[in-house]
C-alpha positions in Angstrom: 0.2 -0.1 0.0 1.1 3.3 -1.3 -0.9 6.3 0.9 -0.4 10.0 0.1 -0.9 12.0 3.4 -1.6 15.4 2.6 -0.8 18.3 5.2 2.5 17.8 8.1 0.6 19.1 10.8 -0.3 17.0 13.7 -3.4 15.3 12.1 -1.2 14.4 9.5 1.0 13.1 11.2 -0.9 11.5 13.5 -2.5 9.6 10.5 1.0 8.6 9.1 2.1 7.2 12.8 -1.5 5.5 12.9 -1.1 3.5 9.1 2.8 2.5 10.2 1.7 1.4 13.7 -1.5 -1.2 11.9 0.2 -2.1 8.8 3.7 -3.2 8.5 3.9 -2.8 4.8 2.2 0.7 4.0 4.4 3.5 2.1 3.4 6.8 3.5 4.2 10.1 1.6 3.2 13.2 4.0 2.9 16.0 1.1 2.8 19.6 2.6 2.1 22.9 0.2 5.3 24.4 3.0 9.3 23.3 3.0 8.7 23.0 6.7 6.9 20.7 8.5 4.9 20.4 11.5 1.9 22.6 10.1 0.5 24.8 13.0 3.1 23.3 15.8 5.3 25.4 14.0 3.7 27.9 12.2 0.9 28.5 15.0 1.7 28.1 18.4 3.1 31.1 20.3 7.1 31.2 20.2 6.9 31.5 24.0 4.8 28.6 24.6 7.9 26.2 24.1 6.0 23.3 26.0 3.9 23.2 23.4 6.1 23.4 20.6 8.4 20.7 21.9 4.9 18.7 20.3 7.9 18.9 16.9 10.0 16.1 19.0 7.0 13.5 18.7 6.2 14.7 15.3 9.8 14.1 14.6 9.9 10.8 15.2 7.0 9.8 12.6 8.3 11.7 9.4 12.4 10.0 10.4 10.8 6.8 10.6 11.7 4.4 7.2 8.2 4.6 5.5 8.2 7.6 5.7 8.7 10.4 3.0 8.2 14.0 4.0 7.7 15.9 1.0 7.2 19.8 1.4 6.5 22.8 -1.0 4.1 20.4 -3.0 1.1 22.3 -3.8 -2.6 19.7 -4.2 -5.7 21.5 -5.9 -5.5 25.0 -7.5 -2.1 25.8 -9.0 -0.3 22.4 -8.2 -1.2 17.9 -8.4 -4.5 17.7 -9.3 -6.3 15.8 -6.9 -7.5 13.5 -9.8 -3.4 12.6 -10.4 -2.9 12.0 -7.0 -5.4 9.5 -6.7 -3.7 7.9 -9.6 -0.2 7.9 -8.1 -1.5 6.4 -4.6 -3.8 3.4 -3.5 -5.1 6.1 -1.0 -4.9 10.1 -0.1 -5.6 11.7 3.1 -6.2 15.1 3.1 -5.5 16.8 6.7 -5.0 20.0 5.1 -6.8 22.1 8.3 -9.2 24.9 8.6 -7.0 28.1 6.7 -9.8 30.7 6.5 -10.6 33.4 9.3 -14.7 34.1 10.4 -14.9 37.7 10.2 -17.0 39.9 11.9 -19.3 41.1 9.0 -19.6 44.7 10.2 -18.9 47.5 8.6 -15.0 48.9 8.5 -14.0 46.0 8.8 -11.4 46.0 5.5 -10.3 49.2 7.0 -6.0 49.8 7.3 -5.4 48.3 10.9 -7.5 45.5 11.0 -6.4 42.3 10.6 -7.6 38.5 11.4 -5.6 36.9 14.0 -4.3 34.7 12.2 -2.3 36.9 9.9 -0.9 38.9 12.9 0.4 35.7 14.0 1.5 34.4 10.7 4.0 37.1 10.6 5.7 36.8 14.1 6.0 33.3 13.2 7.6 33.6 9.8 4.4 32.0 7.7 5.7 31.5 4.4 2.6 33.2 3.4 2.7 35.9 5.9 1.9 39.9 4.9 4.3 42.5 5.2 5.5 44.1 8.2 3.3 47.1 9.3 0.9 45.6 12.2 2.3 48.1 15.3 3.6 51.4 13.2 1.8 54.2 15.1 -0.2 51.9 17.5 -0.5 53.1 21.2 -4.3 51.4 21.8 -5.4 47.6 20.2 -8.6 45.7 20.6 -8.1 42.1 20.1 -12.0 40.3 19.1 -12.3 36.9 20.8 -11.5 35.2 24.3 -10.0 31.9 23.1 -6.8 30.9 23.5 -5.6 32.4 19.9 -6.9 35.6 21.4 -5.3 35.4 25.1 -1.9 34.4 22.6 -1.9 37.3 20.5 -2.8 39.7 23.3 0.1 38.7 25.3 2.6 38.7 22.2 1.2 42.6 22.0 2.1 42.6 25.8 5.4 40.7 26.3 8.8 42.6 26.3 11.5 41.9 23.4 13.5 40.3 26.4 11.5 37.6 26.7 10.8 37.2 23.2 14.4 37.2 22.3 15.6 33.7 23.4 12.7 32.3 21.0 12.4 31.2 17.4 10.3 34.3 16.2 11.8 36.2 13.0 13.9 39.1 13.7 11.8 41.5 12.1 9.1 41.3 14.2 11.0 40.9 17.4 12.7 44.5 16.3 9.1 45.6 15.4 8.1 44.3 19.0 11.1 46.0 20.5 10.3 49.5 19.1 6.3 48.8 20.0 4.6 51.8 21.4 1.7 49.3 22.6 0.3 50.5 26.1 -3.6 48.9 26.1 -4.4 46.3 25.3 -8.5 45.7 24.9 -9.2 41.7 24.5 -13.1 41.6 24.2 -15.9 39.2 24.5 -19.5 39.7 23.4 -20.4 37.3 26.0 -20.0 36.8 29.8 -16.2 35.6 32.0 -18.2 32.0 32.6 -18.7 31.0 28.7 -14.8 32.3 28.0 -13.3 29.8 25.7 -9.8 30.6 26.8 -7.8 27.9 29.0 -6.6 29.1 32.6 -3.2 28.5 31.7 -2.9 30.7 29.5 -5.5 33.2 31.3 -3.3 33.0 34.2 -0.2 34.4 32.1 -1.9 37.1 30.6 -1.7 37.9 35.1 2.5 37.5 35.2 3.8 39.4 32.3 6.4 41.8 33.4 5.9 45.9 33.9 2.1 44.9 32.7 -1.6 44.9 34.4 -4.1 42.7 33.8 -7.3 44.5 34.6 -11.2 43.5 34.6 -14.1 45.6 35.5 -15.9 44.2 38.4 -18.8 45.9 37.1 -19.1 43.5 34.1 -18.4 40.3 35.8 -21.5 40.8 38.1 -23.6 40.8 35.2 -22.9 37.0 34.6 -24.9 35.4 37.0 -22.6 32.6 37.5 -19.5 35.0 38.2 -21.4 35.4 41.6 -21.3 32.2 42.3 -19.2 30.0 40.2 -19.4 26.9 42.3 -22.2 25.2 39.9 -20.1 25.7 36.7 -17.5 22.6 35.5 -13.7 22.9 36.3 -12.9 25.2 34.0 -14.7 27.9 33.3 -14.9 28.3 37.9 -11.2 28.3 37.6 -11.1 31.2 35.0 -14.0 33.3 36.7 -11.9 32.7 40.2 -8.9 34.2 38.3 -10.7 37.1 37.1 -12.7 38.1 40.1 -9.0 37.9 41.8 -7.7 40.8 39.3 -10.8 42.5 39.5 -10.5 43.4 43.4 -6.8 44.4 43.3 -6.2 48.1 43.3 -4.8 49.7 40.2 -1.1 49.6 40.0 1.0 51.6 37.8 2.5 49.4 35.1 3.7 50.4 32.2 1.1 48.1 30.0 -2.3 47.4 30.5 -4.4 44.5 29.5 -8.1 44.7 30.2 -10.1 42.8 29.4 -13.7 43.0 28.9 -17.1 41.1 28.3 -20.8 41.8 27.5 -19.7 43.9 24.6 -20.2 43.1 20.7 -18.7 44.9 18.0 -20.7 46.7 15.9 -18.3 49.1 13.3 -15.0 50.2 13.2 -14.4 53.5 13.0 -11.7 55.2 10.6 -9.6 58.2 11.7 -7.3 59.7 9.4 -7.8 56.7 6.8 -7.2 54.3 9.2 -9.0 52.5 12.5 -9.2 54.8 14.8 -12.1 53.2 17.6 -14.5 50.4 17.9 -17.9 50.8 18.3 -19.6 48.3 20.1 -23.2 47.3 21.4 -23.3 46.2 25.4 -24.7 43.1 25.5 -26.6 41.0 28.4 -27.1 37.5 29.3 -30.2 36.1 27.3 -30.7 33.3 30.0 -29.8 30.5 27.5 -26.0 30.9 27.1 -25.9 33.6 24.5 -25.9 37.9 24.9 -28.4 39.6 23.7 -28.4 43.1 22.6 -29.2 46.0 25.0 -29.5 49.6 22.6 -26.8 51.0 24.5 -23.0 51.4 22.6 -19.6 52.5 23.7 -16.4 53.2 22.0 -13.1 52.2 22.0 -9.7 53.7 20.9 -8.0 51.3 18.6 -4.9 51.6 15.8 -4.9 48.1 16.0 -7.7 45.7 16.0 -7.6 41.4 15.9 -10.4 39.3 15.4 -9.8 36.2 16.8 -13.1 34.7 16.4 -13.0 31.3 15.0 -11.9 29.3 11.5 -13.4 28.1 8.5 -11.8 25.2 5.8 -11.4 26.3 2.5 -12.2 24.4 -0.4 -9.9 22.4 -2.3 -10.2 22.1 -5.7 -10.9 18.5 -6.9 -12.5 17.5 -3.5 -16.3 18.0 -2.6 -16.8 20.7 0.3 -19.9 21.3 2.3 -19.9 25.3 2.7 -22.3 25.4 5.2 -19.9 23.2 7.8 -16.7 24.6 6.3 -15.9 20.4 5.7 -15.3 17.9 3.5 -18.1 15.5 3.4 -17.5 12.3 4.7 -18.7 9.4 6.4 -16.2 8.0 9.5 -13.5 9.8 7.0 -14.5 8.4 3.8 -14.9 11.0 1.4 -18.9 11.7 0.0 -19.3 12.4 -3.5 -22.7 13.5 -3.5 -24.1 10.4 -1.6 -21.5 7.8 -2.3 -18.1 6.9 -0.8 -15.1 8.0 -2.9 -12.9 4.7 -3.0 -9.4 5.3 -1.8 -10.1 9.3 -0.5 -10.1 10.2 2.9 -10.3 13.2 5.3 -8.7 13.9 9.1 -8.1 16.6 11.4 -10.2 20.2 10.7 -11.3 19.5 7.5 -13.1 16.3 8.5 -14.9 17.2 11.6 -14.0 21.6 11.8 -12.3 23.4 13.8 -12.6 22.0 17.1 -10.6 20.0 20.2 -7.0 20.8 21.3 -4.5 19.4 19.1 -4.9 15.9 20.5 -8.0 15.5 19.5 -6.4 15.0 16.6 -5.1 11.6 17.5 -8.4 9.6 18.0 -9.8 11.4 14.7 -6.5 10.2 12.7 -7.5 6.5 14.3 -11.1 6.4 12.7 -10.0 7.2 9.5 -7.3 4.8 9.4 -9.5 2.3 10.4 -11.7 3.2 7.4 -8.8 3.3 5.0 -7.2 -0.3 6.1 -10.9 -1.7 5.8 -11.1 -0.9 2.5 -7.2 -1.3 2.0 -7.8 -5.4 0.4 -9.9 -3.7 -2.6 -7.4 -0.4 -2.7 -4.5 -2.8 -3.3 -5.5 -4.6 -6.5 -5.7 -1.3 -8.3 -1.5 -1.0 -9.6 0.3 2.6 -9.1 3.8 3.5 -9.8 6.6 1.9 -7.7 7.6 5.3 -6.7 5.2 8.5 -7.4 8.0 11.1 -7.3 9.5 11.3 -10.5 5.9 11.4 -11.6 5.2 14.2 -8.7 8.3 16.4 -10.7 6.7 15.6 -14.3 3.1 17.4 -12.5 5.2 20.6 -11.7 6.3 19.9 -8.2 9.7 20.7 -6.6 9.5 18.6 -3.0 11.9 19.5 -0.7 12.5 16.1 1.0 13.8 15.7 4.4 17.6 16.5 4.0 16.0 19.6 2.6 14.6 20.3 5.8 17.4 19.3 7.6 19.0 22.4 5.8 16.6 24.8 7.2 17.1 23.6 10.6 20.6 24.2 9.8 20.5 27.5 8.3 18.1 28.5 11.3 20.6 27.6 14.1 22.8 29.3 12.0 20.5 32.6 12.1 20.4 32.5 15.8 23.8 32.0 16.3 25.0 35.1 14.2 22.0 37.5 15.9 23.5 36.1 19.0 19.9 35.3 19.8 20.5 31.7 21.7 19.0 29.3 20.0 17.3 29.0 15.9 15.6 32.1 14.4 13.0 30.9 11.9 13.8 31.8 8.2 11.6 35.2 7.3 10.1 34.0 4.1 9.6 31.2 1.2 12.8 32.2 -0.6 15.3 32.2 2.2 13.9 28.7 2.8 14.2 27.7 -1.0 17.9 29.1 -0.7 19.0 27.1 2.3 18.0 23.4 0.7 21.5 22.4 -0.4 21.6 20.5 -3.5 18.2 18.6 -4.5 17.1 18.5 -1.1 17.2 14.4 -1.1 16.3 12.6 1.6 19.2 10.4 3.2 17.1 7.5 3.6 15.4 7.1 -0.5 18.4 8.4 -2.4 
């Protein structure tokens, strides 16, 4: 059996791992459109979260397996290898392509300069090859982050964290320099519902209260609007701990910190207001609990000054040319991981991860998701294996226009990033800033030494 896994993030690597564990003869090519592996672990986890980023070591052990081949820089679908051609080259293809699009607020002024998705900001400080140019922090004193999940906490923390603590991370030099020069002194993190409905984890929340020269501020009056915040004893443990942390912050007397993080609740953004041709403020409607876990508008409004607005209100899957797509769910239709074309199962086509189930769960949720898909694939294997496929698809991928970066090429990139960090005196690897620098770092053909 030759299987292609499209996507080298956790869901793709866990799929490859499950295949290896259950089929002693399977050969797996892990394809990724980027030259580097690990997906959101490399390009989505905040650089100061070393413990989570260390998951790369676990993923690495799978990609270094003899029966696995990493092929980076291979676009599938529009502008790359067609889905139909990939299906011809492998007995089975598993798509683990995530959910790359941000949900929008859908309000006037959302496209003003200074208004970005949190993902765009994360991509910039993570050196994602597709990141937009610098310019997030220019002229910014006050920022608004719309959303109260862990990504919102991440971008809030990075905005408020001093460059000295970030210097030892792999953050690209341009982002570190911009953050060092930043004049941001206030970050408002705003949710439309109450603190008991916030989606961040307590560990992430507490980090906001322990940043040097930064004070986390909560309005006691807004906490009081949430009936579950007054007596959190009946809440699930995660929400109860969050409320307890927020109540502690609300009870503290104001300090004299250089920067403030203001956590705001029961505010729904209704318009971004322009000043001098860019975002200058956000207009919010005050909301109130609706008694069913949601919030309803009150007709009362307030404005928060901001020269930077980052929306962090969820993700959506995007269609991959050649695969069916459910636009309402933002996923590929499937049955236990088997792709459905109409009402019929498409032989040899599978999905795992967010494109299968939607953007839910934590990194570890991808493991049982991948196992379910692999169980379906292996149940189908006797029929799939009867079809003849090329002994080695790699030359044919190249003939289709792909220029794969193999594992040896990725090791070249790692060495170049270590050398860059040493040259900058940063104490560890520093990410190369763009696709051109990554390709330049790849020596020769970037061949995988295990596969010639």
